[in-house]
C-alpha positions as CSV (number, residue, x, y, z in Angstrom):
1,X,189.9,200.0,79.9
2,X,188.6,203.5,80.3
3,X,185.0,204.1,79.2
4,X,186.1,206.8,76.7
5,X,188.5,204.4,75.0
6,X,185.8,201.8,74.7
7,X,183.4,204.3,73.2
8,X,186.1,205.4,70.7
9,X,186.8,201.8,69.6
10,X,183.0,201.1,69.2
11,X,182.6,204.2,67.2
12,X,185.5,203.2,64.9
13,X,183.9,199.7,64.3
14,X,180.5,201.3,63.5
15,X,182.2,203.7,61.0
16,X,183.9,200.8,59.3
17,X,180.7,198.8,59.0
18,X,178.8,201.8,57.5
19,X,181.6,202.4,55.1
20,X,181.5,198.8,53.9
21,X,177.7,199.0,53.4
22,X,178.2,202.1,51.3
23,X,181.0,200.7,49.2
24,X,179.4,197.3,48.5
25,X,176.7,198.6,46.2
26,X,179.2,200.7,44.3
27,X,181.5,197.7,43.8
28,X,178.5,195.6,42.5
29,X,177.8,198.4,40.0
30,X,181.3,198.6,38.5
31,X,181.9,194.8,38.3
32,X,181.8,193.6,34.7
33,X,178.6,191.9,33.7
34,X,178.8,188.2,33.1
35,X,178.5,187.2,29.4
36,X,175.2,185.7,28.5
37,X,175.4,182.2,27.3
38,X,173.5,181.4,24.1
39,X,172.9,177.7,23.5
40,X,172.7,176.9,19.8
41,X,172.2,173.4,18.5
42,X,172.6,172.1,14.9
43,X,170.8,168.9,14.2
44,X,172.5,167.0,11.4
45,X,172.1,163.3,10.5
46,X,173.5,159.8,11.2
47,X,177.0,159.5,12.6
48,X,178.3,158.4,9.2
49,X,176.7,161.2,7.2
50,X,178.2,164.3,5.6
51,X,175.6,166.4,7.5
52,X,177.4,165.6,10.8
53,X,180.7,166.7,9.5
54,X,179.3,169.9,8.0
55,X,177.4,170.6,11.3
56,X,180.5,170.1,13.4
57,X,182.6,172.4,11.2
58,X,180.0,175.2,11.3
59,X,179.6,174.8,15.1
60,X,183.3,175.3,15.5
61,X,183.3,178.4,13.3
62,X,180.4,180.3,14.9
63,X,181.0,179.4,18.6
64,X,182.0,182.4,20.7
65,X,182.7,181.2,24.2
66,X,184.4,183.5,26.8
67,X,188.2,183.8,26.3
68,X,188.5,182.3,22.8
69,X,191.3,184.2,21.2
70,X,190.2,184.0,17.6
71,X,186.9,185.7,18.5
72,X,188.7,189.0,19.4
73,X,188.5,189.9,15.7
74,X,185.0,191.3,15.0
75,X,182.8,189.1,12.9
76,X,185.0,186.0,12.9
77,X,182.8,184.3,15.5
78,X,179.1,184.4,16.2
79,X,177.4,186.5,18.8
80,X,179.2,186.9,22.1
81,X,178.4,183.9,24.4
82,X,177.2,181.7,21.6
83,X,177.9,178.0,22.3
84,X,177.2,176.0,19.2
85,X,177.0,172.2,19.2
86,X,176.2,169.7,16.5
87,X,174.1,166.6,17.3
88,X,173.5,163.5,15.3
89,X,169.9,162.7,14.3
90,X,167.6,160.5,12.2
91,X,168.0,162.8,9.2
92,X,166.1,165.6,7.3
93,X,162.5,164.7,8.1
94,X,163.2,164.4,11.9
95,X,165.3,167.6,11.8
96,X,162.5,169.6,10.2
97,X,160.0,168.4,12.8
98,X,162.4,169.1,15.7
99,X,163.1,172.7,14.6
100,X,159.5,173.5,13.9
101,X,158.5,172.3,17.4
102,X,161.4,174.2,19.1
103,X,163.2,171.0,20.3
104,X,166.4,172.2,18.6
105,X,167.5,175.7,17.4
106,X,168.6,174.8,13.9
107,X,169.2,171.9,11.5
108,X,170.5,170.8,8.1
109,X,167.6,169.7,5.9
110,X,167.6,168.3,2.4
111,X,166.1,170.8,-0.1
112,X,163.2,168.8,-1.3
113,X,162.3,167.8,2.3
114,X,162.3,171.4,3.3
115,X,159.9,172.1,0.4
116,X,157.6,169.2,1.5
117,X,157.7,170.4,5.1
118,X,156.5,173.9,4.4
119,X,153.9,172.5,2.0
120,X,152.7,169.7,4.2
121,X,153.3,167.1,1.5
122,X,155.2,163.8,1.3
123,X,156.4,162.7,4.8
124,X,154.5,165.6,6.4
125,X,151.1,164.9,4.8
126,X,149.6,163.6,8.0
127,X,150.9,166.4,10.4
128,X,150.4,169.3,7.9
129,X,152.7,172.2,7.0
130,X,155.5,173.1,9.3
131,X,154.9,176.8,9.3
132,X,157.6,177.8,11.9
133,X,160.5,176.8,9.6
134,X,162.7,179.5,8.1
135,X,165.9,179.2,5.9
136,X,169.1,181.0,6.7
137,X,171.5,179.5,4.1
138,X,172.0,177.0,1.3
139,X,174.8,174.6,2.2
140,X,176.3,171.7,0.4
141,X,175.0,169.5,-2.4
142,X,174.8,165.7,-2.4
143,X,174.4,163.2,-5.2
144,X,171.8,160.5,-5.8
145,X,173.3,157.1,-6.6
146,X,171.5,154.2,-8.3
147,X,173.6,151.1,-7.5
148,X,173.2,147.7,-9.1
149,X,175.2,144.5,-9.0
150,X,178.2,144.5,-11.3
151,X,176.7,141.8,-13.6
152,X,173.2,143.2,-13.6
153,X,171.3,143.8,-16.8
154,X,169.9,147.0,-15.3
155,X,171.2,149.8,-17.6
156,X,168.6,152.6,-17.1
157,X,165.9,153.7,-14.7
158,X,163.0,152.0,-16.6
159,X,164.8,148.7,-16.1
160,X,163.8,148.8,-12.5
161,X,160.3,147.7,-13.3
162,X,159.7,144.3,-11.6
163,X,163.0,144.5,-9.7
164,X,163.7,144.4,-6.0
165,X,164.9,148.0,-5.1
166,X,165.8,149.4,-1.7
167,X,164.9,153.1,-1.2
168,X,165.6,153.5,2.6
169,X,163.1,153.8,5.4
170,X,159.6,155.1,4.6
171,X,160.1,158.4,6.5
172,X,163.6,159.0,5.1
173,X,164.7,161.8,2.7
174,X,166.0,159.3,0.3
175,X,162.7,157.5,0.1
176,X,160.9,160.7,-0.6
177,X,163.4,161.8,-3.3
178,X,163.3,158.4,-5.0
179,X,159.5,158.3,-5.1
180,X,159.6,161.8,-6.7
181,X,162.1,160.6,-9.3
182,X,160.1,157.5,-10.2
183,X,157.0,159.7,-10.6
184,X,159.0,162.1,-12.9
185,X,160.1,159.1,-15.0
186,X,156.5,157.8,-15.1
187,X,157.4,154.6,-13.3
188,X,154.7,153.5,-11.0
189,X,156.0,152.5,-7.6
190,X,153.6,149.5,-7.8
191,X,155.6,148.2,-10.7
192,X,158.8,148.1,-8.6
193,X,159.3,145.7,-5.7
194,X,160.3,148.3,-3.1
195,X,162.1,147.5,0.1
196,X,163.2,149.8,2.9
197,X,166.7,149.1,4.0
198,X,169.2,151.8,4.8
199,X,172.3,152.3,2.6
200,X,174.4,149.9,4.7
201,X,171.7,147.3,4.9
202,X,171.0,147.6,1.2
203,X,174.7,147.1,0.3
204,X,174.7,143.8,2.3
205,X,171.5,142.8,0.7
206,X,172.9,143.5,-2.8
207,X,176.0,141.4,-2.0
208,X,173.8,138.6,-0.9
209,X,171.5,138.8,-3.9
210,X,168.4,139.7,-1.9
211,X,167.8,142.9,-3.9
212,X,168.7,144.0,-7.5
213,X,169.4,147.7,-6.8
214,X,169.4,150.4,-4.2
215,X,169.4,154.2,-4.0
216,X,171.6,156.2,-1.7
217,X,172.2,159.9,-1.4
218,X,175.6,161.3,-0.3
219,X,178.8,163.1,-1.2
220,X,180.7,160.9,-3.7
221,X,182.4,158.7,-3.1
222,X,179.9,157.2,-0.7
223,X,181.6,154.7,1.6
224,X,179.1,151.9,1.1
225,X,179.1,152.2,-2.6
226,X,182.9,152.5,-2.8
227,X,183.3,149.3,-0.8
228,X,181.1,147.4,-3.2
229,X,182.8,148.8,-6.3
230,X,186.3,148.1,-5.0
231,X,185.4,144.4,-4.6
232,X,183.9,144.4,-8.1
233,X,180.4,143.7,-6.7
234,X,178.5,146.8,-7.9
235,X,178.4,149.8,-10.3
236,X,176.6,153.1,-10.5
237,X,174.2,153.7,-13.4
238,X,172.8,156.9,-14.8
239,X,169.5,158.6,-14.2
240,X,167.3,159.6,-17.2
241,X,168.1,163.2,-18.1
242,X,164.4,163.9,-18.8
243,X,163.4,162.9,-15.2
244,X,166.2,164.9,-13.8
245,X,165.1,168.0,-15.8
246,X,161.5,167.6,-14.6
247,X,162.6,167.5,-10.9
248,X,164.8,170.5,-11.4
249,X,161.8,172.5,-12.7
250,X,159.9,171.6,-9.6
251,X,162.6,172.5,-7.1
252,X,165.7,174.6,-7.9
253,X,167.7,172.7,-5.3
254,X,167.7,169.8,-7.7
255,X,170.3,169.9,-10.5
256,X,171.8,167.7,-13.2
257,X,175.2,166.3,-12.2
258,X,177.8,164.2,-14.0
259,X,179.5,161.7,-11.7
260,X,183.0,161.3,-13.1
261,X,184.1,157.9,-14.3
262,X,187.0,157.7,-11.8
263,X,184.7,158.2,-8.8
264,X,184.2,154.5,-8.4
265,X,186.2,151.6,-9.6
266,X,185.0,150.1,-13.0
267,X,182.2,152.7,-13.2
268,X,181.8,155.0,-16.2
269,X,180.8,158.7,-16.1
270,X,177.1,158.8,-15.5
271,X,174.5,161.6,-15.4
272,X,172.6,161.7,-12.1
273,X,170.9,164.1,-9.7
274,X,172.3,166.5,-7.2
275,X,170.2,167.9,-4.3
276,X,171.1,170.9,-2.2
277,X,170.8,171.1,1.6
278,X,169.4,174.0,3.6
279,X,170.3,175.3,7.1
280,X,166.9,176.0,8.8
281,X,165.9,177.7,12.1
282,X,162.7,178.4,13.8
283,X,160.9,181.6,12.9
284,X,161.1,182.9,16.4
285,X,164.9,183.0,16.6
286,X,166.1,186.6,17.3
287,X,167.3,188.5,14.2
288,X,170.5,189.5,16.0
289,X,171.5,185.9,16.6
290,X,170.9,184.9,13.0
291,X,172.7,187.9,11.6
292,X,175.7,187.2,13.9
293,X,175.8,183.6,12.9
294,X,175.8,184.3,9.2
295,X,178.4,187.1,9.5
296,X,180.7,184.5,11.1
297,X,179.9,181.6,8.7
298,X,180.5,183.7,5.6
299,X,183.5,185.7,7.0
300,X,186.5,185.3,4.6
301,X,188.7,184.5,7.5
302,X,186.8,181.2,8.0
303,X,187.2,179.9,4.4
304,X,190.0,177.6,5.5
305,X,187.8,175.9,8.1
306,X,185.2,175.2,5.4
307,X,187.8,173.9,2.9
308,X,188.8,171.2,5.4
309,X,185.4,169.6,4.6
310,X,187.0,168.5,1.3
311,X,184.4,167.8,-1.4
312,X,181.5,169.0,0.7
313,X,183.1,172.4,0.7
314,X,183.0,172.7,-3.1
315,X,179.3,173.5,-3.2
316,X,179.2,175.7,-0.1
317,X,179.3,179.0,-1.9
318,X,178.5,182.4,-0.3
319,X,177.3,183.9,-3.6
320,X,174.4,181.4,-3.8
321,X,173.6,181.1,-0.1
322,X,170.2,182.9,-0.4
323,X,169.3,181.7,-3.9
324,X,166.3,179.5,-4.8
325,X,165.6,178.5,-1.2
326,X,162.5,176.3,-0.7
327,X,161.5,178.1,2.5
328,X,161.0,181.8,3.4
329,X,164.2,183.5,4.6
330,X,164.4,184.3,8.3
331,X,164.1,188.0,8.9
332,X,167.6,188.2,10.3
333,X,169.0,186.3,7.3
334,X,167.0,188.6,4.9
335,X,168.6,191.6,6.4
336,X,172.1,190.1,6.4
337,X,172.0,189.2,2.8
338,X,170.5,192.6,1.8
339,X,173.4,194.3,3.6
340,X,175.9,192.0,1.9
341,X,174.4,192.8,-1.5
342,X,173.2,189.2,-2.2
């Protein structure tokens, strides 16, 4: 091959290489940026709890992964790239500690537990106030049940004196609530023979005659209570109205509730106590993420998803989402509710 032809081919190769080097940076500049992934966990409660169902539903509403068709409508999903997941947990006390320490991004916490956490009282007395907790929304209410054997002579709260009563584990939300209730009713816990079985364990113990009564908190009908009532082994009794009123004065997430007579077999309508739950996050969470999450949660387009929760959805109301919260509002939530006129 002639020398001139070889030089021409070499020149063409060098020109092509240089052109590629010049084009590559331009191509990198015009390529669409990859969506940032935002991991967002919601700690809930035991597998059988209403908290887990609520957390799963909320996670489905606010998630905004790449390519999800419903998220093309502005405000229906959370911030772009948000991947929300719910996880089971040991309950409200564990949830508050996990969020405060940053182990999880958010959690559902029982209202009186949230108040105890920020105040460093009750289950948090030894570790002190959890100052990193912030509220972003009030969620669903649950009902306190006082369950006794069907033939029991226990008719009212004061009849528990001297009886064997299960109030769940020492570090549980139910344990804390029941101790507050006994105090409001001026019943010394030393006058009651307390035991610390969970709701399922307590139901078995009541059937076997090892205890006289137990407390459980949940959305009625609670499965363990319903099973006992259907077999004619237990009934639900009322809580003294004065004690309920005193608790409601201390914490606005407590309220008087009438449990309808048809809720459980062979049980009459009884007055008892409702307690609201709160969705909490850590103080350091970016305002933009919180605002985006709340815009999605309370978007009218997502009402149908919340309604599928059944009775749990009846008390998840946007109008009261920022009312009477036991924790300071997160800055992003405060701005969202101000803009929404709430």
